[in-house]
GUKOL-660283 format. One record per residue (C-alpha): residue in three letters; y, x, z. Coordinates in steps of 0.2 Angstrom, whole numbers, plus 5000, padded with zeros to 4 digits. Last residue first. Layout:
ALAYXZ
...
***
This chain:
LYS510053544384
LYS508953694387
LYS508053754372
VAL506153794376
PRO505653964371
MET504453984357
PRO502553994357
PRO501554054342
GLY500653924331
GLY499153814335
PRO500153654332
THR501953714327
ALA503253804337
PRO502153804353
VAL503053784369
MET503653914381
PRO504553894398
GLY505954014402
THR506354184395
PRO506054274379
PRO506054464379
PRO507754544375
MET507954634358
PRO508354814360
ALA509954874352
GLY510054974336
GLY510554824325
MET509054734329
THR507654824339
PRO505854794343
PRO505254814361
PRO504454974366
ALA502654994364
GLY501554994380
ALA500354864373
GLY500354844355
GLY501254914340
PRO501155094335
PRO502555214341
MET503955264329
GLY503955444327
GLY504755434310
PRO503155374301
GLY501655344313
GLY501255364331
PRO501055554331
PRO502155634319
MET501755624300
GLY501255764290
GLY501055954289
PRO502856014294
PRO503555904307
MET504455744302
MET506155724311
GLY507155774296
ALA507655934287
VAL508955924273
PRO508255964256
GLU509056104245
GLN510556054234
VAL510456024216
GLN511356154205
ASN511856064189
SER512056144172
ILE511356024159
LYS510256084145
PRO509955954132
ILE508155894130
THR506855994121
GLN506056094136
LEU505755934145
TYR504655874130
MET503556034131
PHE503356014151
ILE502855834149
SER501555874135
ALA500856014146
LEU500555884160
ASP499755774147
GLU498655914141
ASP498155974158
THR497555804162
MET498355694175
ASN497655684192
LYS499055794199
MET500255654194
ASN499655534207
GLU499955654222
TRP501555714213
PRO502355544216
MET504055614221
PRO504655494234
PRO504455594244
LEU504455784246
ILE503755934236
GLN503256054249
ARG504056224249
GLY503556364238
LYS501856404229
GLY501656294214
MET503456314208
HIS503956194223
LYS502356134231
GLY501355974228
THR499856074223
ARG499456004205
LEU501155954201
ALA501856124205
GLN500356204197
ILE500756114180
PHE502556174180
VAL502056354185
ASP500756354170
GLN502056294158
THR503256424163
TRP504856404172
ALA506456484168
GLY507156334159
ILE506756224174
GLY508456174179
THR509856264188
LEU509956444181
SER508856424165
ASP509456254160
PRO507956174152
THR508356004160
LEU507255944175
ASN508555954188
ALA507755904204
ALA507855744213
CYS508555764231
SER507555744247
VAL508455704264
GLY507455714280
TRP505555684280
PRO505755524291
GLY506755454277
SER508255484266
PHE508255494247
ALA509455564234
THR509455534216
MET509755344216
THR511655384212
MET512255274226
ASP511155354239
GLY509355294244
ALA508755244261
TRP507155254271
MET506355164286
TRP507054994288
PRO506354874301
MET507154944310
ASP508855034310
VAL509455154297
LYS510455314299
ALA510555414283
PRO509855594284
ALA511155734286
GLU512355844276
ILE512355774258
LYS513355854245
MET513855744231
VAL514655864219
SER512955944215
PRO512455784207
HIS510555744211
GLY509455774196
SER509955824178
LEU508555714170
MET509855634158
ARG511655664162
ASN512355584147
MET510955454150
ASP511855384165
PRO510455284172
GLY510855104177
PRO511754994189
GLY512454824183
GLN512654744166
PRO514454814163
GLY513854974170
MET513755054188
VAL513055224187
TRP511355304190
PRO511055494191
THR509455534181
HIS508055614191
CYS507555454201
ASP507355314188
ASN507455434174
CYS505655494177
GLY505055314175
GLY503255354170
VAL503455254154
THR504855364147
VAL504155534154
LEU502455494147
TYR503155444130
LYS504255594129
GLY502755704133
ARG501755624119
GLU503155684107
ALA503255854115
SER501455884111
ALA499755914120
PRO498255864111
THR497455694117
ALA495955734129
THR494155754122
ALA493055624128
GLN492455644146
ALA491055764151
GLY489255704154
ASN488555874149
LYS489355874132
PRO490255724126
ALA489555644110
CYS490255684093
THR488955804088
MET487555704094
LEU488155554085
ALA488255644069
VAL486555714071
SER485855544074
THR486755474059
VAL486055604047
ALA484255574054
ALA484455394051
LEU485055414034
GLY483555524029
ALA482355404037
THR483055264027
VAL483055364011
CYS481255414014
MET480655234017
ARG481555174001
PHE480655303991
VAL478955263998
LEU479255073994
GLN479855113976
LYS478255223974
LYS477155083980
MET477954963968
***
C-alpha cells in the first residue's frame, strides 16, 4: 500500500513538471504578445476584403441594383481618363465630396485619387518591394519617403497592423491581375503642408463671438429681426411671425 502511494506521488510530480515546462515554453517572453499569424497571400485577401479596400481603390459603376465596385478593374485606382483639375466647390455644412467612381475625393487637402494597387510595374505597385509597402503605411508617405498620403486613406489606422498582416496584404496584391492605369497626381488645396490651417478644417473659423454668420447656398444667412419668443418652453428663441 505504501509503495503504491509513493508511486502515485512520483507520477503526479512528474506530470506537474512536464506541464510546467510546456507552459513556460509556450508563454510569451518578456511580456510580449503571442506570435502573430504567419504572413500569407490568403490572409492578405481576407484583410483586403474585410478592410474595404475596394470601396475606394476599385472604380464604381451603376449596376442593376445600384452603384457598386467594377471588379473587372479591381483595385486599379482612379481612372486615368477622368482627369480632375480642381477641388470640388461645396458649401457649408459640407466639407468634402467624392467623384462618380468613388475613387477621387475633394476636401480642404485638395483632390486625392485612389492609387493603383495592382502589380503593374509601370502604373501600379509591381516595382515596389514589401519593405517599401510597409514603410509607406507606417509613415504615411508615398513609398515611405515621398509626398504625404492624403485623406481618406486610413494609413494612421493601418500603421498599427503587425508586420505579418501588412506583408500578407502586399503578398495578396502581387497575385491580382495587372491593370495598366496611370493615376493622376493629387491637386493642391487650401490646407498648408503640415496640417489644418488656423481655425479648423478648410480655414473655417471656429464658432463663437466674432465668427461670420453661417451660409446657405453660398450667401450669408441674415440675422433674425423683430421680437423673439421661445419656440418651446426653455428652448431657443425664434422670430415672431407678423400676421
